[in-house]
DOPA-219854 format. One record per residue (C-alpha): chain; x negated, y negated, z. Coordinates in steps of 0.2 Angstrom, whole numbers. Example, Ala and Ser with C-alpha at 12.3 -4.5 7.8 and 13.67 -1.06 7.14 Angstrom:
<rs>
+--------+-------+-------+-------+
| chaine |     x |     y |     z |
+--------+-------+-------+-------+
|      A |   -62 |    22 |    39 |
|      A |   -68 |     5 |    36 |
+--------+-------+-------+-------+
</rs>
This chain:
<rs>
+--------+-------+-------+-------+
| chaine |     x |     y |     z |
+--------+-------+-------+-------+
|      A |  -719 |  -384 |   197 |
|      A |  -707 |  -393 |   185 |
|      A |  -709 |  -412 |   181 |
|      A |  -695 |  -417 |   193 |
|      A |  -704 |  -407 |   207 |
|      A |  -721 |  -415 |   203 |
|      A |  -713 |  -433 |   202 |
|      A |  -704 |  -430 |   219 |
|      A |  -720 |  -423 |   227 |
|      A |  -729 |  -439 |   221 |
|      A |  -716 |  -450 |   228 |
|      A |  -717 |  -441 |   245 |
|      A |  -736 |  -442 |   245 |
|      A |  -736 |  -461 |   241 |
|      A |  -722 |  -464 |   254 |
|      A |  -732 |  -455 |   267 |
|      A |  -748 |  -464 |   263 |
|      A |  -739 |  -480 |   266 |
|      A |  -732 |  -474 |   283 |
|      A |  -714 |  -476 |   276 |
|      A |  -699 |  -466 |   282 |
|      A |  -687 |  -461 |   269 |
|      A |  -675 |  -473 |   277 |
|      A |  -687 |  -488 |   276 |
|      A |  -691 |  -484 |   258 |
|      A |  -673 |  -483 |   254 |
|      A |  -670 |  -500 |   261 |
|      A |  -684 |  -509 |   252 |
|      A |  -680 |  -500 |   236 |
|      A |  -661 |  -502 |   237 |
|      A |  -658 |  -484 |   234 |
|      A |  -648 |  -472 |   245 |
|      A |  -659 |  -462 |   257 |
|      A |  -651 |  -445 |   252 |
|      A |  -655 |  -449 |   234 |
|      A |  -673 |  -452 |   239 |
|      A |  -673 |  -436 |   249 |
|      A |  -666 |  -427 |   233 |
|      A |  -680 |  -435 |   222 |
|      A |  -693 |  -429 |   234 |
|      A |  -686 |  -411 |   233 |
|      A |  -686 |  -411 |   214 |
|      A |  -667 |  -411 |   214 |
|      A |  -664 |  -427 |   204 |
|      A |  -667 |  -432 |   186 |
|      A |  -672 |  -450 |   189 |
|      A |  -668 |  -464 |   178 |
|      A |  -680 |  -477 |   172 |
|      A |  -672 |  -490 |   184 |
|      A |  -675 |  -479 |   199 |
|      A |  -693 |  -476 |   194 |
|      A |  -695 |  -495 |   193 |
|      A |  -687 |  -498 |   210 |
|      A |  -698 |  -484 |   218 |
|      A |  -714 |  -491 |   210 |
|      A |  -711 |  -509 |   216 |
|      A |  -706 |  -503 |   234 |
|      A |  -722 |  -492 |   235 |
|      A |  -732 |  -506 |   227 |
|      A |  -739 |  -495 |   213 |
|      A |  -738 |  -496 |   195 |
|      A |  -726 |  -484 |   186 |
|      A |  -740 |  -473 |   179 |
|      A |  -746 |  -469 |   196 |
|      A |  -730 |  -461 |   200 |
|      A |  -734 |  -448 |   186 |
|      A |  -752 |  -445 |   191 |
|      A |  -752 |  -428 |   198 |
|      A |  -770 |  -422 |   199 |
|      A |  -771 |  -405 |   207 |
+--------+-------+-------+-------+
</rs>
């Protein structure tokens, strides 16, 4: 897995733990739902601003988005 796939997998994991749909996360993070879907699939090179929005919406610190213990 590359870093984009690992990041996307972590976003999906955290989103599902919260019981959020992609659409709900998109609304609270103010990010297009298709963009979030692409992030979760590892298809996007995410900017720092998007990382910050996701962390706030998921109520985690930014570091947790990169914590991929396997």
